[in-house]
DSSP file (Angstrom, degrees, kcal/mol; ACC not computed):
  #  RESIDUE AA STRUCTURE BP1 BP2  ACC     N-H-->O    O-->H-N    N-H-->O    O-->H-N    TCO  KAPPA ALPHA  PHI   PSI    X-CA   Y-CA   Z-CA
    1    1 A M              0   0    0      0, 0.0     2,-0.0     0, 0.0     0, 0.0   0.000 360.0 360.0 360.0 132.4  -22.0  -23.3  -99.0
    2    2 A T     >  -     0   0    0      1,-0.1     4,-2.2     4,-0.0     5,-0.2  -0.289 360.0-103.2 -78.5 169.0  -22.4  -25.1  -95.7
    3    3 A L  H  > S+     0   0    0      1,-0.2     4,-2.2     2,-0.2     5,-0.2   0.914 118.9  48.4 -62.7 -45.8  -20.8  -23.9  -92.5
    4    4 A P  H  > S+     0   0    0      0, 0.0     4,-2.5     0, 0.0    -1,-0.2   0.909 111.8  50.3 -63.7 -38.4  -17.9  -26.5  -92.4
    5    5 A A  H  > S+     0   0    0      1,-0.2     4,-2.2     2,-0.2    -2,-0.2   0.911 111.2  48.4 -65.2 -40.6  -17.0  -25.7  -96.1
    6    6 A R  H  X S+     0   0    0     -4,-2.2     4,-2.3     1,-0.2    -1,-0.2   0.899 111.6  50.4 -63.3 -40.6  -17.0  -22.0  -95.4
    7    7 A H  H  X S+     0   0    0     -4,-2.2     4,-2.5     2,-0.2    -2,-0.2   0.892 110.2  49.6 -64.9 -40.6  -14.8  -22.6  -92.3
    8    8 A I  H  X S+     0   0    0     -4,-2.5     4,-2.5     2,-0.2    -2,-0.2   0.907 111.2  49.3 -65.9 -41.2  -12.3  -24.8  -94.3
    9    9 A L  H  X S+     0   0    0     -4,-2.2     4,-2.1     2,-0.2    -2,-0.2   0.917 112.5  47.6 -63.8 -43.4  -12.1  -22.1  -97.0
   10   10 A L  H  X S+     0   0    0     -4,-2.3     4,-2.1     1,-0.2    -2,-0.2   0.912 113.0  48.3 -64.4 -42.6  -11.4  -19.4  -94.5
   11   11 A C  H  X S+     0   0    0     -4,-2.5     4,-2.5     1,-0.2    -2,-0.2   0.885 109.5  52.4 -65.8 -38.4   -8.8  -21.5  -92.7
   12   12 A S  H  X S+     0   0    0     -4,-2.5     4,-2.1     2,-0.2    -1,-0.2   0.892 109.2  50.1 -66.7 -37.3   -7.1  -22.3  -96.0
   13   13 A R  H  X S+     0   0    0     -4,-2.1     4,-2.2     2,-0.2    -2,-0.2   0.915 111.6  48.5 -64.4 -41.9   -6.9  -18.6  -96.8
   14   14 A R  H  X S+     0   0    0     -4,-2.1     4,-2.8     1,-0.2    -2,-0.2   0.908 110.6  50.5 -64.2 -40.8   -5.4  -17.8  -93.4
   15   15 A S  H  X S+     0   0    0     -4,-2.5     4,-2.7     2,-0.2    -1,-0.2   0.876 109.5  50.9 -67.7 -35.4   -2.9  -20.6  -93.8
   16   16 A I  H  X S+     0   0    0     -4,-2.1     4,-2.4     2,-0.2    -1,-0.2   0.926 112.4  46.7 -65.0 -43.0   -1.8  -19.4  -97.2
   17   17 A A  H  X S+     0   0    0     -4,-2.2     4,-1.9     2,-0.2    -2,-0.2   0.918 115.5  45.4 -65.0 -42.5   -1.3  -15.9  -95.8
   18   18 A L  H  X S+     0   0    0     -4,-2.8     4,-2.6     2,-0.2    -2,-0.2   0.880 111.9  52.6 -67.7 -37.1    0.6  -17.2  -92.8
   19   19 A Q  H  X S+     0   0    0     -4,-2.7     4,-2.5     2,-0.2    -2,-0.2   0.914 110.2  46.8 -65.6 -42.4    2.7  -19.4  -95.0
   20   20 A S  H  X S+     0   0    0     -4,-2.4     4,-1.9     2,-0.2    -1,-0.2   0.870 113.2  50.3 -67.7 -34.7    3.7  -16.6  -97.3
   21   21 A F  H  X S+     0   0    0     -4,-1.9     4,-2.5    -5,-0.2    -2,-0.2   0.901 111.4  48.6 -66.2 -40.4    4.5  -14.5  -94.2
   22   22 A A  H  X S+     0   0    0     -4,-2.6     4,-1.5     2,-0.2    -2,-0.2   0.895 109.9  51.4 -67.4 -39.6    6.6  -17.3  -92.8
   23   23 A N  H  X S+     0   0    0     -4,-2.5     4,-0.6     1,-0.2    -1,-0.2   0.909 112.5  46.3 -62.5 -40.8    8.4  -17.7  -96.1
   24   24 A C  H ><>S+     0   0    0     -4,-1.9     5,-1.4     1,-0.2     3,-0.9   0.914 114.3  46.2 -69.5 -42.5    9.3  -14.1  -96.2
   25   25 A S  H ><5S+     0   0    0     -4,-2.5     3,-1.2     1,-0.2    -1,-0.2   0.683  98.7  70.2 -77.0 -15.0   10.4  -13.8  -92.6
   26   26 A S  H 3<5S+     0   0    0     -4,-1.5    -1,-0.2     1,-0.3    -2,-0.2   0.758  98.3  51.5 -71.0 -21.2   12.5  -17.0  -92.9
   27   27 A Y  T <<5S-     0   0    0     -3,-0.9    -1,-0.3    -4,-0.6    -2,-0.2   0.401 123.3-106.9 -89.9   2.3   14.9  -15.0  -95.1
   28   28 A G  T < 5S+     0   0    0     -3,-1.2     2,-0.5     1,-0.3    -3,-0.2   0.612  84.3 120.6  83.6  12.7   15.1  -12.2  -92.5
   29   29 A I      < -     0   0    0     -5,-1.4    -1,-0.3     3,-0.0    -2,-0.3  -0.940  55.9-142.4-113.4 126.3   12.9   -9.9  -94.5
   30   30 A E        -     0   0    0     -2,-0.5     2,-0.1    -3,-0.1    -9,-0.0  -0.649  33.2-101.3 -82.0 142.5    9.7   -8.5  -93.2
   31   31 A P        -     0   0    0      0, 0.0    53,-0.1     0, 0.0    -1,-0.1  -0.392  35.5-131.5 -63.7 138.9    6.9   -8.2  -95.7
   32   32 A I        -     0   0    0     51,-0.5     2,-1.2    -2,-0.1    53,-0.3  -0.790  13.4-124.1 -94.6 129.1    6.4   -4.6  -96.9
   33   33 A P     >  -     0   0    0      0, 0.0     4,-1.9     0, 0.0     3,-0.3  -0.599  26.9-169.3 -72.0 101.2    2.9   -3.2  -96.9
   34   34 A A  H  > S+     0   0    0     -2,-1.2     4,-2.7     1,-0.2     5,-0.2   0.849  80.4  57.6 -64.9 -36.1    2.7   -2.2 -100.6
   35   35 A G  H  > S+     0   0    0      1,-0.2     4,-2.1     2,-0.2    -1,-0.2   0.905 108.0  46.6 -62.2 -40.8   -0.5   -0.2 -100.1
   36   36 A R  H  > S+     0   0    0     -3,-0.3     4,-2.1     2,-0.2    -1,-0.2   0.902 112.1  50.5 -67.8 -41.0    1.1    2.0  -97.5
   37   37 A S  H  X S+     0   0    0     -4,-1.9     4,-2.2     1,-0.2    -2,-0.2   0.919 111.6  47.7 -63.0 -43.5    4.2    2.6  -99.6
   38   38 A K  H  X S+     0   0    0     -4,-2.7     4,-2.7     1,-0.2    -1,-0.2   0.893 109.5  53.6 -64.8 -39.5    2.2    3.5 -102.6
   39   39 A A  H  X S+     0   0    0     -4,-2.1     4,-2.1    -5,-0.2    -1,-0.2   0.900 109.1  48.7 -63.0 -40.4    0.0    5.9 -100.5
   40   40 A I  H  X S+     0   0    0     -4,-2.1     4,-2.3     2,-0.2    -1,-0.2   0.926 112.8  47.4 -64.3 -44.7    3.2    7.7  -99.3
   41   41 A V  H  X S+     0   0    0     -4,-2.2     4,-2.6     1,-0.2    -2,-0.2   0.908 111.5  50.7 -63.8 -41.8    4.6    8.0 -102.8
   42   42 A Y  H  X S+     0   0    0     -4,-2.7     4,-2.4     2,-0.2    -1,-0.2   0.882 110.3  49.7 -65.3 -37.6    1.3    9.3 -104.2
   43   43 A F  H  X S+     0   0    0     -4,-2.1     4,-2.4     2,-0.2    -1,-0.2   0.912 111.7  48.2 -66.5 -41.5    1.1   11.9 -101.4
   44   44 A L  H  X S+     0   0    0     -4,-2.3     4,-2.6     2,-0.2    -2,-0.2   0.901 110.9  51.2 -64.1 -40.0    4.6   13.0 -102.1
   45   45 A A  H  X S+     0   0    0     -4,-2.6     4,-2.7     1,-0.2     5,-0.2   0.921 110.2  49.3 -62.5 -43.4    3.8   13.2 -105.8
   46   46 A F  H  X S+     0   0    0     -4,-2.4     4,-2.6     2,-0.2    -2,-0.2   0.924 111.3  49.6 -60.5 -44.0    0.8   15.3 -105.0
   47   47 A S  H  X S+     0   0    0     -4,-2.4     4,-2.3     2,-0.2    -2,-0.2   0.919 112.9  46.1 -62.5 -44.4    2.9   17.6 -102.9
   48   48 A V  H  X S+     0   0    0     -4,-2.6     4,-2.5     1,-0.2    -1,-0.2   0.927 115.6  45.7 -64.5 -45.6    5.5   18.1 -105.5
   49   49 A L  H  X S+     0   0    0     -4,-2.7     4,-2.2     2,-0.2    -2,-0.2   0.865 111.4  52.3 -68.0 -35.8    3.0   18.7 -108.3
   50   50 A Y  H  X S+     0   0    0     -4,-2.6     4,-1.8    -5,-0.2     5,-0.2   0.932 112.6  45.0 -63.8 -45.7    1.0   21.1 -106.1
   51   51 A A  H  X>S+     0   0    0     -4,-2.3     4,-2.9     1,-0.2     5,-0.5   0.902 113.2  50.7 -64.6 -40.9    4.1   23.1 -105.4
   52   52 A A  H  X5S+     0   0    0     -4,-2.5     4,-1.3     1,-0.2     6,-0.8   0.870 108.2  53.3 -65.4 -35.8    5.2   23.0 -109.0
   53   53 A Y  H  <5S+     0   0    0     -4,-2.2     6,-0.3     1,-0.2    -1,-0.2   0.913 120.3  30.8 -65.0 -42.5    1.8   24.2 -110.1
   54   54 A W  H  <5S+     0   0    0     -4,-1.8    -2,-0.2    -5,-0.1    -1,-0.2   0.770 129.6  34.2 -90.7 -26.5    1.8   27.3 -107.9
   55   55 A K  H  <5S+     0   0    0     -4,-2.9    -3,-0.2    -5,-0.2    -2,-0.1   0.810 114.1  46.8-100.0 -34.2    5.6   28.1 -107.7
   56   56 A A  S  <<S-     0   0    0     -4,-1.3     3,-0.4    -5,-0.5     0, 0.0  -0.413  86.3-107.5-104.0 179.3    6.9   27.2 -111.1
   57   57 A N  S >  S+     0   0    0      1,-0.2     3,-1.3    -2,-0.1     4,-0.2  -0.124  73.0 126.4 -98.7  36.9    5.8   27.9 -114.7
   58   58 A V  G >   +     0   0    0     -6,-0.8     3,-1.7     1,-0.3     6,-0.3   0.800  63.1  67.3 -64.1 -29.4    4.6   24.3 -115.3
   59   59 A I  G 3  S+     0   0    0     -3,-0.4    -1,-0.3    -6,-0.3    -2,-0.1   0.723  88.2  67.1 -67.0 -20.3    1.2   25.5 -116.3
   60   60 A E  G <  S+     0   0    0     -3,-1.3    61,-1.7     1,-0.2    -1,-0.3   0.594  93.1  65.6 -75.0  -9.2    2.7   27.1 -119.4
   61   61 A F  S X  S-     0   0    0     -3,-1.7     3,-1.8    -4,-0.2     4,-0.4  -0.867  85.2-142.2-116.3  96.3    3.6   23.7 -120.8
   62   62 A P  T 3  S+     0   0    0      0, 0.0    57,-0.1     0, 0.0    -3,-0.1  -0.338  83.6  17.9 -64.0 133.1    0.4   21.7 -121.5
   63   63 A G  T 3> S+     0   0    0     -2,-0.1     4,-2.2    -4,-0.1     5,-0.1   0.221  93.8 104.8  95.7 -13.6    0.6   18.1 -120.7
   64   64 A R  H <> S+     0   0    0     -3,-1.8     4,-2.7    -6,-0.3     5,-0.2   0.911  78.2  49.5 -70.4 -41.4    3.6   18.4 -118.4
   65   65 A I  H  > S+     0   0    0     -4,-0.4     4,-2.4    -7,-0.2    -1,-0.2   0.928 113.5  46.4 -64.7 -43.9    1.7   17.9 -115.2
   66   66 A L  H  > S+     0   0    0      2,-0.2     4,-2.6     1,-0.2    -1,-0.2   0.911 113.0  50.9 -62.8 -41.4   -0.1   14.8 -116.4
   67   67 A G  H  X S+     0   0    0     -4,-2.2     4,-2.4     2,-0.2    -2,-0.2   0.915 111.1  47.0 -62.4 -44.0    3.2   13.5 -117.8
   68   68 A I  H  X S+     0   0    0     -4,-2.7     4,-2.7     2,-0.2     5,-0.3   0.904 111.9  51.9 -64.8 -40.4    5.0   14.0 -114.5
   69   69 A T  H  X S+     0   0    0     -4,-2.4     4,-2.5    -5,-0.2     5,-0.3   0.936 111.1  46.7 -61.1 -46.8    2.1   12.4 -112.6
   70   70 A L  H  X S+     0   0    0     -4,-2.6     4,-2.2     1,-0.2     5,-0.4   0.922 114.6  46.9 -62.4 -44.2    2.2    9.3 -114.8
   71   71 A V  H  X S+     0   0    0     -4,-2.4     4,-2.0    -5,-0.2     5,-0.3   0.947 115.8  43.7 -65.3 -47.8    5.9    8.9 -114.5
   72   72 A I  H  X S+     0   0    0     -4,-2.7     4,-2.1    -5,-0.2     5,-0.2   0.955 118.4  42.5 -63.0 -50.7    6.1    9.4 -110.7
   73   73 A C  H  X S+     0   0    0     -4,-2.5     4,-2.0    -5,-0.3    -2,-0.2   0.925 120.4  39.2 -66.6 -45.6    3.1    7.2 -109.9
   74   74 A F  H  X S+     0   0    0     -4,-2.2     4,-2.3    -5,-0.3    -1,-0.2   0.795 114.0  53.6 -80.6 -25.6    3.8    4.3 -112.2
   75   75 A L  H  X S+     0   0    0     -4,-2.0     4,-2.3    -5,-0.4    -1,-0.2   0.894 110.4  48.9 -69.1 -38.8    7.6    4.4 -111.7
   76   76 A A  H  X S+     0   0    0     -4,-2.1     4,-2.7    -5,-0.3    -2,-0.2   0.921 112.0  48.4 -62.8 -43.6    6.9    4.1 -108.0
   77   77 A R  H  X S+     0   0    0     -4,-2.0     4,-1.8     1,-0.2    -2,-0.2   0.916 110.3  52.2 -61.9 -42.5    4.5    1.2 -108.6
   78   78 A F  H  < S+     0   0    0     -4,-2.3     4,-0.4     1,-0.2    -2,-0.2   0.917 114.3  42.0 -59.7 -44.9    7.1   -0.5 -110.8
   79   79 A L  H >X S+     0   0    0     -4,-2.3     3,-1.1     1,-0.2     4,-0.6   0.877 111.7  53.6 -73.4 -37.7    9.8   -0.2 -108.1
   80   80 A I  H >X S+     0   0    0     -4,-2.7     4,-1.1     1,-0.2     3,-0.9   0.834  98.2  65.7 -66.0 -31.5    7.5   -1.2 -105.2
   81   81 A E  H 3< S+     0   0    0     -4,-1.8    -1,-0.2     1,-0.2    -2,-0.2   0.737  90.8  65.7 -63.8 -21.5    6.5   -4.4 -107.1
   82   82 A F  H <4 S+     0   0    0     -3,-1.1    -1,-0.2    -4,-0.4    -2,-0.2   0.873 110.7  33.7 -67.1 -35.8   10.1   -5.6 -106.8
   83   83 A V  H << S+     0   0    0     -3,-0.9   -51,-0.5    -4,-0.6     2,-0.2   0.545 101.5  94.9 -97.8  -8.6    9.8   -5.9 -103.0
   84   84 A K  S  < S-     0   0    0     -4,-1.1     2,-0.1   -53,-0.1     3,-0.1  -0.538  81.6-108.5 -83.2 148.5    6.2   -6.9 -102.8
   85   85 A E        -     0   0    0    -53,-0.3     2,-0.1    -2,-0.2    -1,-0.1  -0.481  39.6-101.8 -72.9 146.6    5.1  -10.5 -102.6
   86   86 A N        -     0   0    0     -2,-0.1    -1,-0.1     1,-0.1     6,-0.0  -0.420  23.5-152.0 -68.0 143.5    3.5  -12.0 -105.7
   87   87 A Q  S    S+     0   0    0      1,-0.1    -1,-0.1    -2,-0.1    -2,-0.0   0.766  77.4  35.8 -90.4 -27.6   -0.3  -12.2 -105.5
   88   88 A V  S >  S-     0   0    0      1,-0.1     3,-1.3     0, 0.0     4,-0.2  -0.946  80.2-122.4-128.2 149.6   -0.8  -15.2 -107.8
   89   89 A P  G >  S+     0   0    0      0, 0.0     3,-1.8     0, 0.0     4,-0.3   0.793 103.8  66.0 -63.1 -30.8    1.4  -18.2 -108.3
   90   90 A F  G >  S+     0   0    0      1,-0.3     3,-0.8     2,-0.2     4,-0.2   0.720  89.6  68.2 -68.3 -16.8    2.0  -17.8 -112.1
   91   91 A E  G X  S+     0   0    0     -3,-1.3     3,-0.8     1,-0.2    -1,-0.3   0.638  80.0  79.1 -74.3 -13.2    4.0  -14.6 -111.4
   92   92 A E  G <  S+     0   0    0     -3,-1.8    -1,-0.2     1,-0.2    -2,-0.2   0.836  95.5  45.2 -63.3 -32.0    6.7  -16.6 -109.8
   93   93 A N  G <  S+     0   0    0     -3,-0.8    -1,-0.2    -4,-0.3     2,-0.2   0.506  95.0  96.1 -91.3  -5.0    8.2  -17.7 -113.2
   94   94 A L    <   -     0   0    0     -3,-0.8     3,-0.1    -4,-0.2     4,-0.0  -0.592  68.1-142.6 -87.5 147.5    8.0  -14.2 -114.7
   95   95 A I  S    S+     0   0    0      1,-0.3     2,-0.4    -2,-0.2    -1,-0.1   0.943  97.2  24.3 -69.5 -48.7   10.9  -11.8 -114.9
   96   96 A L  S    S-     0   0    0     -3,-0.1    -1,-0.3     2,-0.0   -14,-0.0  -0.951  91.7-127.1-114.1 137.4    8.6   -8.9 -114.3
   97   97 A N     >  -     0   0    0     -2,-0.4     4,-2.2    -3,-0.1     3,-0.4  -0.210  33.2 -93.4 -79.7 177.6    5.3   -9.4 -112.5
   98   98 A M  H  > S+     0   0    0      1,-0.2     4,-2.2     2,-0.2     5,-0.2   0.857 122.7  55.0 -63.1 -38.7    2.0   -8.3 -113.9
   99   99 A G  H  > S+     0   0    0      1,-0.2     4,-1.0     2,-0.2    -1,-0.2   0.878 110.4  46.8 -61.6 -38.0    1.9   -4.9 -112.1
  100  100 A Q  H  > S+     0   0    0     -3,-0.4     4,-1.4     2,-0.2     3,-0.3   0.901 110.8  51.3 -70.8 -41.1    5.3   -4.0 -113.5
  101  101 A L  H  < S+     0   0    0     -4,-2.2    -2,-0.2     1,-0.2    -1,-0.2   0.870 111.3  48.2 -64.2 -35.7    4.3   -5.1 -117.0
  102  102 A L  H  X S+     0   0    0     -4,-2.2     4,-0.5    -5,-0.2    -1,-0.2   0.713 108.4  55.9 -76.8 -20.0    1.2   -2.9 -116.8
  103  103 A S  H  X S+     0   0    0     -4,-1.0     4,-2.1    -3,-0.3     3,-0.3   0.779  89.9  74.2 -81.1 -27.4    3.2    0.1 -115.5
  104  104 A I  H  X S+     0   0    0     -4,-1.4     4,-2.3     1,-0.2     5,-0.2   0.899  94.2  49.4 -58.5 -46.8    5.6    0.2 -118.4
  105  105 A P  H  > S+     0   0    0      0, 0.0     4,-2.4     0, 0.0    -1,-0.2   0.874 111.5  50.1 -62.1 -34.1    3.2    1.7 -121.0
  106  106 A F  H  X S+     0   0    0     -4,-0.5     4,-2.4    -3,-0.3    -2,-0.2   0.867 109.4  50.5 -72.3 -35.2    2.1    4.4 -118.6
  107  107 A I  H  X S+     0   0    0     -4,-2.1     4,-2.3     2,-0.2    -1,-0.2   0.923 112.9  47.1 -64.4 -43.1    5.7    5.4 -117.8
  108  108 A A  H  X S+     0   0    0     -4,-2.3     4,-2.3    -5,-0.2    -2,-0.2   0.904 111.6  50.4 -64.9 -41.2    6.4    5.6 -121.5
  109  109 A A  H  X S+     0   0    0     -4,-2.4     4,-2.3     2,-0.2    -2,-0.2   0.906 111.1  49.1 -64.0 -41.1    3.2    7.7 -122.1
  110  110 A G  H  X S+     0   0    0     -4,-2.4     4,-2.3     2,-0.2    -2,-0.2   0.902 110.7  49.9 -64.2 -41.3    4.2   10.1 -119.3
  111  111 A A  H  X S+     0   0    0     -4,-2.3     4,-2.4     2,-0.2    -2,-0.2   0.892 110.7  50.6 -64.3 -39.0    7.7   10.4 -120.7
  112  112 A C  H  X S+     0   0    0     -4,-2.3     4,-2.9     2,-0.2    -2,-0.2   0.910 109.7  50.2 -64.3 -42.1    6.2   11.2 -124.1
  113  113 A L  H  X S+     0   0    0     -4,-2.3     4,-1.2     2,-0.2    -2,-0.2   0.907 111.1  48.6 -63.1 -40.9    3.9   13.8 -122.7
  114  114 A I  H  < S+     0   0    0     -4,-2.3     3,-0.3     2,-0.2    -2,-0.2   0.923 113.9  46.9 -63.9 -43.1    6.8   15.5 -120.9
  115  115 A Y  H >< S+     0   0    0     -4,-2.4     3,-1.0     1,-0.2    -2,-0.2   0.915 113.4  47.5 -65.1 -43.3    8.9   15.4 -124.1
  116  116 A L  H >< S+     0   0    0     -4,-2.9     3,-0.5     1,-0.3    -1,-0.2   0.667 101.8  66.2 -73.8 -15.8    6.0   16.8 -126.2
  117  117 A S  T 3<  +     0   0    0     -4,-1.2    -1,-0.3    -3,-0.3    -2,-0.1   0.152  66.6 107.8 -92.1  20.7    5.2   19.6 -123.7
  118  118 A R  T <   +     0   0    0     -3,-1.0     2,-0.3     2,-0.1    -1,-0.2   0.796  60.5  82.0 -68.6 -28.0    8.6   21.4 -124.3
  119  119 A K  S <  S-     0   0    0     -3,-0.5     2,-0.1   -57,-0.1    -3,-0.0  -0.573  81.6-123.6 -82.5 139.8    6.9   24.2 -126.2
  120  120 A K        -     0   0    0     -2,-0.3   -59,-0.2   -59,-0.1    -1,-0.1  -0.412  30.2-101.3 -75.5 156.9    5.4   27.1 -124.3
  121  121 A V        -     0   0    0    -61,-1.7    -1,-0.1    -2,-0.1     5,-0.1  -0.597  44.5-106.1 -74.3 136.6    1.7   28.0 -124.8
  122  122 A P    >>  -     0   0    0      0, 0.0     3,-1.3     0, 0.0     4,-0.9  -0.253  27.9-112.1 -60.4 154.3    1.4   31.1 -127.0
  123  123 A A  H 3> S+     0   0    0      1,-0.3     4,-1.9     2,-0.2     3,-0.5   0.806 114.2  65.7 -59.7 -30.2    0.4   34.3 -125.2
  124  124 A A  H 34 S+     0   0    0      1,-0.2    -1,-0.3     2,-0.2    10,-0.1   0.820 101.6  48.1 -63.5 -30.6   -3.0   34.3 -127.0
  125  125 A R  H <4 S+     0   0    0     -3,-1.3    -1,-0.2     1,-0.1    -2,-0.2   0.730 111.7  50.1 -82.8 -20.8   -4.0   31.1 -125.2
  126  126 A K  H  < S+     0   0    0     -4,-0.9    -2,-0.2    -3,-0.5    -1,-0.1   0.858  93.8  76.4 -84.5 -36.8   -2.9   32.4 -121.7
  127  127 A D     X  -     0   0    0     -4,-1.9     4,-2.1     1,-0.2     3,-0.2  -0.648  67.7-153.9 -82.3 120.0   -4.7   35.8 -121.7
  128  128 A P  H  > S+     0   0    0      0, 0.0     4,-2.1     0, 0.0     5,-0.2   0.834  92.9  55.8 -64.2 -32.1   -8.4   35.4 -121.1
  129  129 A E  H  > S+     0   0    0      2,-0.2     4,-1.6     1,-0.2     5,-0.1   0.916 109.5  45.5 -66.7 -40.9   -9.4   38.6 -122.9
  130  130 A I  H  > S+     0   0    0      1,-0.2     4,-2.1     2,-0.2    -1,-0.2   0.892 110.9  54.3 -67.1 -39.3   -7.6   37.4 -126.1
  131  131 A R  H  X S+     0   0    0     -4,-2.1     4,-2.0     1,-0.2    -1,-0.2   0.897 106.7  50.5 -62.3 -40.0   -9.2   34.0 -125.8
  132  132 A S  H  X S+     0   0    0     -4,-2.1     4,-0.6     1,-0.2    -1,-0.2   0.862 110.4  50.2 -68.4 -33.4  -12.7   35.5 -125.6
  133  133 A D  H  < S+     0   0    0     -4,-1.6     3,-0.5     1,-0.2    -1,-0.2   0.871 109.8  51.1 -69.4 -35.6  -12.0   37.6 -128.7
  134  134 A I  H  < S+     0   0    0     -4,-2.1    -2,-0.2     1,-0.2    -1,-0.2   0.892 106.3  53.8 -67.4 -39.6  -10.8   34.5 -130.6
  135  135 A S  H  <        0   0    0     -4,-2.0    -1,-0.2     1,-0.3    -2,-0.2   0.655 360.0 360.0 -73.5 -14.0  -13.9   32.4 -129.7
  136  136 A K     <        0   0    0     -4,-0.6    -1,-0.3    -3,-0.5    -2,-0.1   0.481 360.0 360.0 -78.6 360.0  -16.3   35.1 -131.1
């Protein structure tokens, strides 16, 4: 690529970014930094799960922590995608954009894990001495 062609490509990318920013601010709405919002939600999810691991009896229910993680993270992604600008033009005609469509199976999988983890682990699986006797 020659220098002028590279310059034109760079300028066109900047104009697209400025144009989308201008479209968003013309409605009185500032664009939301989706990456920052997701990072905050993921940190809150980590904090909640860390506290639940050490304070509650979540560890007695196998699969529950993973299920809660999937539901929190992908539900947050699903909701943040409503206020985020579309990244590609074909998403303008979709009811739900691609990020939301990809989040739905993970939310369902997390809900299934939470539902299936209702039973407590038997005492034999919790006690390390019993586990070592079983494995012999």
